[in-house]
C-alpha atoms as an extended CHARMM CRD file, in Angstrom:
* protein
*
       184  EXT
         1         1  UNK       CA              0.0000000000        0.0000000000        0.0000000000  PROA      1               0.0000000000
         2         2  UNK       CA              2.8750000000        2.3930000000        0.6700000000  PROA      2               0.0000000000
         3         3  UNK       CA              3.8670000000        2.2060000000       -3.0310000000  PROA      3               0.0000000000
         4         4  UNK       CA              0.4450000000        3.4390000000       -4.1520000000  PROA      4               0.0000000000
         5         5  UNK       CA              0.4430000000        6.0440000000       -1.4070000000  PROA      5               0.0000000000
         6         6  UNK       CA              3.8220000000        7.3370000000       -2.6270000000  PROA      6               0.0000000000
         7         7  UNK       CA              2.5770000000        7.3460000000       -6.2290000000  PROA      7               0.0000000000
         8         8  UNK       CA             -0.5410000000        9.2500000000       -5.2050000000  PROA      8               0.0000000000
         9         9  UNK       CA              1.6340000000       11.7220000000       -3.3040000000  PROA      9               0.0000000000
        10        10  UNK       CA              3.7930000000       12.2290000000       -6.3900000000  PROA      10              0.0000000000
        11        11  UNK       CA              0.7900000000       12.7350000000       -8.6730000000  PROA      11              0.0000000000
        12        12  UNK       CA             -0.9350000000       15.1770000000       -6.3260000000  PROA      12              0.0000000000
        13        13  UNK       CA              2.0780000000       17.0170000000       -4.9380000000  PROA      13              0.0000000000
        14        14  UNK       CA              3.6400000000       20.2850000000       -5.9250000000  PROA      14              0.0000000000
        15        15  UNK       CA              6.6760000000       18.9650000000       -7.7930000000  PROA      15              0.0000000000
        16        16  UNK       CA              8.6660000000       22.1350000000       -7.2600000000  PROA      16              0.0000000000
        17        17  UNK       CA              8.0580000000       22.0260000000       -3.5040000000  PROA      17              0.0000000000
        18        18  UNK       CA              9.0460000000       18.3570000000       -3.3610000000  PROA      18              0.0000000000
        19        19  UNK       CA             12.2890000000       19.0580000000       -5.2240000000  PROA      19              0.0000000000
        20        20  UNK       CA             13.1080000000       22.0720000000       -3.0680000000  PROA      20              0.0000000000
        21        21  UNK       CA             13.0960000000       19.7850000000       -0.0250000000  PROA      21              0.0000000000
        22        22  UNK       CA             15.3870000000       17.2060000000       -1.6450000000  PROA      22              0.0000000000
        23        23  UNK       CA             19.1000000000       17.1030000000       -0.9010000000  PROA      23              0.0000000000
        24        24  UNK       CA             19.8420000000       16.2770000000       -4.5420000000  PROA      24              0.0000000000
        25        25  UNK       CA             16.9740000000       17.5120000000       -6.7680000000  PROA      25              0.0000000000
        26        26  UNK       CA             18.4240000000       15.9050000000       -9.9150000000  PROA      26              0.0000000000
        27        27  UNK       CA             18.5760000000       12.4860000000       -8.2620000000  PROA      27              0.0000000000
        28        28  UNK       CA             15.1360000000       13.0020000000       -6.6950000000  PROA      28              0.0000000000
        29        29  UNK       CA             13.5250000000       13.8850000000      -10.0480000000  PROA      29              0.0000000000
        30        30  UNK       CA             15.1100000000       10.7850000000      -11.6060000000  PROA      30              0.0000000000
        31        31  UNK       CA             13.6110000000        8.6590000000       -8.8070000000  PROA      31              0.0000000000
        32        32  UNK       CA             10.2280000000       10.3330000000       -9.2150000000  PROA      32              0.0000000000
        33        33  UNK       CA             10.2770000000        9.7190000000      -12.9690000000  PROA      33              0.0000000000
        34        34  UNK       CA             11.1970000000        6.0560000000      -12.4430000000  PROA      34              0.0000000000
        35        35  UNK       CA              8.3230000000        5.6480000000       -9.9820000000  PROA      35              0.0000000000
        36        36  UNK       CA              5.9580000000        7.4330000000      -12.3530000000  PROA      36              0.0000000000
        37        37  UNK       CA              6.9550000000        5.1100000000      -15.2030000000  PROA      37              0.0000000000
        38        38  UNK       CA              6.2380000000        2.0920000000      -13.0050000000  PROA      38              0.0000000000
        39        39  UNK       CA              2.9500000000        3.6370000000      -11.9620000000  PROA      39              0.0000000000
        40        40  UNK       CA              2.0870000000        4.4170000000      -15.5610000000  PROA      40              0.0000000000
        41        41  UNK       CA              2.6600000000        0.7810000000      -16.5380000000  PROA      41              0.0000000000
        42        42  UNK       CA              0.4230000000       -0.3410000000      -13.6760000000  PROA      42              0.0000000000
        43        43  UNK       CA             -2.2140000000        2.2460000000      -14.5720000000  PROA      43              0.0000000000
        44        44  UNK       CA             -2.2070000000        1.0630000000      -18.1960000000  PROA      44              0.0000000000
        45        45  UNK       CA             -2.7330000000       -2.5260000000      -17.0220000000  PROA      45              0.0000000000
        46        46  UNK       CA             -5.5580000000       -1.4180000000      -14.7280000000  PROA      46              0.0000000000
        47        47  UNK       CA             -7.3140000000        0.4900000000      -17.5150000000  PROA      47              0.0000000000
        48        48  UNK       CA             -7.0140000000       -2.5090000000      -19.8560000000  PROA      48              0.0000000000
        49        49  UNK       CA             -8.4020000000       -4.8460000000      -17.1850000000  PROA      49              0.0000000000
        50        50  UNK       CA            -11.2720000000       -2.4690000000      -16.3990000000  PROA      50              0.0000000000
        51        51  UNK       CA            -12.0770000000       -2.1280000000      -20.1000000000  PROA      51              0.0000000000
        52        52  UNK       CA            -12.0620000000       -5.9180000000      -20.5230000000  PROA      52              0.0000000000
        53        53  UNK       CA            -14.3660000000       -6.3130000000      -17.5120000000  PROA      53              0.0000000000
        54        54  UNK       CA            -16.7320000000       -3.6620000000      -18.8200000000  PROA      54              0.0000000000
        55        55  UNK       CA            -16.9150000000       -5.3580000000      -22.2240000000  PROA      55              0.0000000000
        56        56  UNK       CA            -17.5140000000       -8.7770000000      -20.6620000000  PROA      56              0.0000000000
        57        57  UNK       CA            -20.4290000000       -7.4380000000      -18.6310000000  PROA      57              0.0000000000
        58        58  UNK       CA            -21.7950000000       -5.6460000000      -21.7070000000  PROA      58              0.0000000000
        59        59  UNK       CA            -21.6740000000       -8.8930000000      -23.6680000000  PROA      59              0.0000000000
        60        60  UNK       CA            -23.4420000000      -10.7240000000      -20.8540000000  PROA      60              0.0000000000
        61        61  UNK       CA            -26.1360000000       -8.0280000000      -20.8400000000  PROA      61              0.0000000000
        62        62  UNK       CA            -26.6380000000       -8.5190000000      -24.5690000000  PROA      62              0.0000000000
        63        63  UNK       CA            -26.9210000000      -12.2880000000      -24.0870000000  PROA      63              0.0000000000
        64        64  UNK       CA            -29.5400000000      -11.7750000000      -21.3590000000  PROA      64              0.0000000000
        65        65  UNK       CA            -31.4700000000       -9.4110000000      -23.6280000000  PROA      65              0.0000000000
        66        66  UNK       CA            -31.5090000000      -12.1130000000      -26.2970000000  PROA      66              0.0000000000
        67        67  UNK       CA            -32.7260000000      -14.6820000000      -23.7590000000  PROA      67              0.0000000000
        68        68  UNK       CA            -35.5080000000      -12.3140000000      -22.6550000000  PROA      68              0.0000000000
        69        69  UNK       CA            -36.6230000000      -12.0470000000      -26.2660000000  PROA      69              0.0000000000
        70        70  UNK       CA            -36.4960000000      -15.8260000000      -26.6910000000  PROA      70              0.0000000000
        71        71  UNK       CA            -38.5640000000      -16.4940000000      -23.5480000000  PROA      71              0.0000000000
        72        72  UNK       CA            -41.1510000000      -13.9290000000      -24.6520000000  PROA      72              0.0000000000
        73        73  UNK       CA            -41.3720000000      -15.5900000000      -28.0530000000  PROA      73              0.0000000000
        74        74  UNK       CA            -41.6920000000      -18.9880000000      -26.3560000000  PROA      74              0.0000000000
        75        75  UNK       CA            -44.5880000000      -17.6190000000      -24.2910000000  PROA      75              0.0000000000
        76        76  UNK       CA            -46.2800000000      -16.2810000000      -27.4430000000  PROA      76              0.0000000000
        77        77  UNK       CA            -45.8330000000      -19.6010000000      -29.2130000000  PROA      77              0.0000000000
        78        78  UNK       CA            -47.1860000000      -21.5310000000      -26.2220000000  PROA      78              0.0000000000
        79        79  UNK       CA            -50.2490000000      -19.2790000000      -26.1040000000  PROA      79              0.0000000000
        80        80  UNK       CA            -50.7590000000      -19.6740000000      -29.8440000000  PROA      80              0.0000000000
        81        81  UNK       CA            -50.8240000000      -23.4430000000      -29.2770000000  PROA      81              0.0000000000
        82        82  UNK       CA            -53.2800000000      -22.9910000000      -26.3950000000  PROA      82              0.0000000000
        83        83  UNK       CA            -50.8070000000      -24.0210000000      -23.6700000000  PROA      83              0.0000000000
        84        84  UNK       CA            -51.2810000000      -21.3100000000      -21.0580000000  PROA      84              0.0000000000
        85        85  UNK       CA            -49.2660000000      -23.1880000000      -18.4060000000  PROA      85              0.0000000000
        86        86  UNK       CA            -46.2250000000      -23.3500000000      -20.6980000000  PROA      86              0.0000000000
        87        87  UNK       CA            -46.6790000000      -19.6650000000      -21.5820000000  PROA      87              0.0000000000
        88        88  UNK       CA            -46.7390000000      -18.8180000000      -17.8730000000  PROA      88              0.0000000000
        89        89  UNK       CA            -43.5450000000      -20.8750000000      -17.2870000000  PROA      89              0.0000000000
        90        90  UNK       CA            -41.8330000000      -19.0720000000      -20.1530000000  PROA      90              0.0000000000
        91        91  UNK       CA            -42.8260000000      -15.7010000000      -18.7030000000  PROA      91              0.0000000000
        92        92  UNK       CA            -41.4910000000      -16.7670000000      -15.2740000000  PROA      92              0.0000000000
        93        93  UNK       CA            -38.1320000000      -17.6000000000      -16.9070000000  PROA      93              0.0000000000
        94        94  UNK       CA            -38.2320000000      -14.2830000000      -18.7770000000  PROA      94              0.0000000000
        95        95  UNK       CA            -38.7850000000      -12.4420000000      -15.4860000000  PROA      95              0.0000000000
        96        96  UNK       CA            -35.8620000000      -14.3020000000      -13.8640000000  PROA      96              0.0000000000
        97        97  UNK       CA            -33.5710000000      -13.2490000000      -16.7060000000  PROA      97              0.0000000000
        98        98  UNK       CA            -34.8200000000       -9.6530000000      -16.4630000000  PROA      98              0.0000000000
        99        99  UNK       CA            -33.9550000000       -9.6710000000      -12.7440000000  PROA      99              0.0000000000
       100       100  UNK       CA            -30.4650000000      -10.9770000000      -13.5340000000  PROA      100             0.0000000000
       101       101  UNK       CA            -30.1060000000       -8.3320000000      -16.2030000000  PROA      101             0.0000000000
       102       102  UNK       CA            -31.0740000000       -5.5800000000      -13.7600000000  PROA      102             0.0000000000
       103       103  UNK       CA            -28.2790000000       -6.6790000000      -11.4200000000  PROA      103             0.0000000000
       104       104  UNK       CA            -25.8260000000       -6.8010000000      -14.2970000000  PROA      104             0.0000000000
       105       105  UNK       CA            -26.8260000000       -3.2940000000      -15.3710000000  PROA      105             0.0000000000
       106       106  UNK       CA            -25.7460000000       -2.0270000000      -11.9480000000  PROA      106             0.0000000000
       107       107  UNK       CA            -22.4560000000       -3.9070000000      -12.2970000000  PROA      107             0.0000000000
       108       108  UNK       CA            -22.0090000000       -2.4370000000      -15.7670000000  PROA      108             0.0000000000
       109       109  UNK       CA            -22.5300000000        1.1120000000      -14.5000000000  PROA      109             0.0000000000
       110       110  UNK       CA            -19.9590000000        0.4430000000      -11.7680000000  PROA      110             0.0000000000
       111       111  UNK       CA            -17.5320000000       -1.0210000000      -14.3370000000  PROA      111             0.0000000000
       112       112  UNK       CA            -17.9330000000        2.0350000000      -16.5650000000  PROA      112             0.0000000000
       113       113  UNK       CA            -17.3340000000        4.3610000000      -13.6120000000  PROA      113             0.0000000000
       114       114  UNK       CA            -14.2470000000        2.3670000000      -12.6060000000  PROA      114             0.0000000000
       115       115  UNK       CA            -12.8280000000        2.4390000000      -16.1300000000  PROA      115             0.0000000000
       116       116  UNK       CA            -13.4750000000        6.1760000000      -16.4210000000  PROA      116             0.0000000000
       117       117  UNK       CA            -11.8410000000        6.8440000000      -13.0410000000  PROA      117             0.0000000000
       118       118  UNK       CA             -8.8020000000        4.7320000000      -13.9120000000  PROA      118             0.0000000000
       119       119  UNK       CA             -8.5080000000        6.4190000000      -17.3180000000  PROA      119             0.0000000000
       120       120  UNK       CA             -8.6400000000        9.8480000000      -15.6790000000  PROA      120             0.0000000000
       121       121  UNK       CA             -5.9480000000        8.7650000000      -13.2200000000  PROA      121             0.0000000000
       122       122  UNK       CA             -3.8350000000        7.4220000000      -16.0860000000  PROA      122             0.0000000000
       123       123  UNK       CA             -4.1040000000       10.7230000000      -17.9440000000  PROA      123             0.0000000000
       124       124  UNK       CA             -3.2100000000       12.6600000000      -14.7980000000  PROA      124             0.0000000000
       125       125  UNK       CA             -0.1530000000       10.4660000000      -14.3290000000  PROA      125             0.0000000000
       126       126  UNK       CA              0.8670000000       10.9660000000      -17.9630000000  PROA      126             0.0000000000
       127       127  UNK       CA              0.5970000000       14.7330000000      -17.5090000000  PROA      127             0.0000000000
       128       128  UNK       CA              2.6210000000       14.6600000000      -14.3020000000  PROA      128             0.0000000000
       129       129  UNK       CA              5.2740000000       12.4970000000      -15.9510000000  PROA      129             0.0000000000
       130       130  UNK       CA              5.5800000000       14.9950000000      -18.8130000000  PROA      130             0.0000000000
       131       131  UNK       CA              5.8830000000       17.7960000000      -16.2440000000  PROA      131             0.0000000000
       132       132  UNK       CA              8.5450000000       15.8520000000      -14.3240000000  PROA      132             0.0000000000
       133       133  UNK       CA             10.5390000000       15.2870000000      -17.5220000000  PROA      133             0.0000000000
       134       134  UNK       CA             10.4370000000       19.0010000000      -18.3130000000  PROA      134             0.0000000000
       135       135  UNK       CA             11.5690000000       19.7250000000      -14.7580000000  PROA      135             0.0000000000
       136       136  UNK       CA             14.3670000000       17.1470000000      -15.1070000000  PROA      136             0.0000000000
       137       137  UNK       CA             15.6910000000       18.9250000000      -18.1970000000  PROA      137             0.0000000000
       138       138  UNK       CA             15.5200000000       22.2540000000      -16.3850000000  PROA      138             0.0000000000
       139       139  UNK       CA             17.3470000000       20.9000000000      -13.3250000000  PROA      139             0.0000000000
       140       140  UNK       CA             20.0980000000       19.2150000000      -15.3160000000  PROA      140             0.0000000000
       141       141  UNK       CA             20.6540000000       22.4060000000      -17.2930000000  PROA      141             0.0000000000
       142       142  UNK       CA             20.8240000000       24.4360000000      -14.0920000000  PROA      142             0.0000000000
       143       143  UNK       CA             23.2850000000       21.9690000000      -12.5880000000  PROA      143             0.0000000000
       144       144  UNK       CA             25.4890000000       22.2430000000      -15.6800000000  PROA      144             0.0000000000
       145       145  UNK       CA             24.8760000000       18.6190000000      -16.5850000000  PROA      145             0.0000000000
       146       146  UNK       CA             23.4760000000       19.2220000000      -20.0460000000  PROA      146             0.0000000000
       147       147  UNK       CA             26.3730000000       17.3370000000      -21.6220000000  PROA      147             0.0000000000
       148       148  UNK       CA             25.4220000000       14.1360000000      -19.7890000000  PROA      148             0.0000000000
       149       149  UNK       CA             21.6740000000       14.4640000000      -20.0760000000  PROA      149             0.0000000000
       150       150  UNK       CA             19.7890000000       13.4100000000      -23.1900000000  PROA      150             0.0000000000
       151       151  UNK       CA             19.0590000000       16.1760000000      -25.6980000000  PROA      151             0.0000000000
       152       152  UNK       CA             15.7270000000       17.8720000000      -25.2130000000  PROA      152             0.0000000000
       153       153  UNK       CA             14.3720000000       16.5270000000      -28.4970000000  PROA      153             0.0000000000
       154       154  UNK       CA             14.9800000000       12.8910000000      -27.5800000000  PROA      154             0.0000000000
       155       155  UNK       CA             13.4600000000       13.5410000000      -24.1340000000  PROA      155             0.0000000000
       156       156  UNK       CA             10.4020000000       15.0150000000      -25.8120000000  PROA      156             0.0000000000
       157       157  UNK       CA             10.2270000000       12.0380000000      -28.1690000000  PROA      157             0.0000000000
       158       158  UNK       CA             10.4420000000        9.6510000000      -25.2120000000  PROA      158             0.0000000000
       159       159  UNK       CA              7.6760000000       11.5630000000      -23.4240000000  PROA      159             0.0000000000
       160       160  UNK       CA              5.5490000000       11.4540000000      -26.5710000000  PROA      160             0.0000000000
       161       161  UNK       CA              6.0550000000        7.6920000000      -26.9420000000  PROA      161             0.0000000000
       162       162  UNK       CA              4.6990000000        7.1440000000      -23.4100000000  PROA      162             0.0000000000
       163       163  UNK       CA              1.3840000000        8.7750000000      -24.2860000000  PROA      163             0.0000000000
       164       164  UNK       CA             -1.2890000000        6.1640000000      -24.8970000000  PROA      164             0.0000000000
       165       165  UNK       CA             -2.6830000000        6.0150000000      -28.4470000000  PROA      165             0.0000000000
       166       166  UNK       CA             -6.1210000000        7.2110000000      -27.3350000000  PROA      166             0.0000000000
       167       167  UNK       CA             -4.5280000000       10.1440000000      -25.5420000000  PROA      167             0.0000000000
       168       168  UNK       CA             -2.4200000000       10.9520000000      -28.5960000000  PROA      168             0.0000000000
       169       169  UNK       CA             -5.5030000000       10.8070000000      -30.8300000000  PROA      169             0.0000000000
       170       170  UNK       CA             -7.3190000000       13.1300000000      -28.4350000000  PROA      170             0.0000000000
       171       171  UNK       CA             -4.4280000000       15.5920000000      -28.6060000000  PROA      171             0.0000000000
       172       172  UNK       CA             -4.3260000000       15.3550000000      -32.4280000000  PROA      172             0.0000000000
       173       173  UNK       CA             -8.0680000000       15.9690000000      -32.5680000000  PROA      173             0.0000000000
       174       174  UNK       CA             -7.8530000000       18.9480000000      -30.2340000000  PROA      174             0.0000000000
       175       175  UNK       CA             -4.9310000000       20.3610000000      -32.2290000000  PROA      175             0.0000000000
       176       176  UNK       CA             -6.9260000000       20.0300000000      -35.4570000000  PROA      176             0.0000000000
       177       177  UNK       CA             -9.8720000000       21.8140000000      -33.8180000000  PROA      177             0.0000000000
       178       178  UNK       CA             -7.6280000000       24.6930000000      -32.7250000000  PROA      178             0.0000000000
       179       179  UNK       CA             -6.2350000000       24.9700000000      -36.2750000000  PROA      179             0.0000000000
       180       180  UNK       CA             -9.7890000000       25.1570000000      -37.6370000000  PROA      180             0.0000000000
       181       181  UNK       CA            -10.6230000000       27.8980000000      -35.1280000000  PROA      181             0.0000000000
       182       182  UNK       CA             -7.5700000000       29.8540000000      -36.2540000000  PROA      182             0.0000000000
       183       183  UNK       CA             -8.3520000000       29.2350000000      -39.9300000000  PROA      183             0.0000000000
       184       184  UNK       CA             -5.1640000000       27.2910000000      -40.5830000000  PROA      184             0.0000000000
């Protein structure tokens, strides 16, 4: 639990304040970035798991909806054949499936909320990681270590490669919208 607490502290903290308190800010920012990368990997796994769970529940809901339709049709057919008892049994089964479906709908709403929360957390972590990388470049330049640090362009490329495809597409879409607003 302390790992997640530390990661939460890093995501929610004032990075500048945290680095001001460090004995060696360059080493501290490197440690923070390493922890953020680990957290980002875990967050990506969590989002994928939540998305898989949400889809599984959605598929189960669709299967239940199909069963509801089938039991209703069975009741109609039984009535058409004059078998009211069989029609009643079919409607009882239909009602049971509807009750199961209602419970699954609650689970689905919870799964959607969980996925959305985890995705928001992932995006916040990505943003904080990008901020930490910019701060790392600034600190290494201030310390006169620019010769040993990676060039800013490769750092930016590394930061860009860590952005999830959906996040990158969102950024591309937003950039295109801004260009349209500016008439470019």
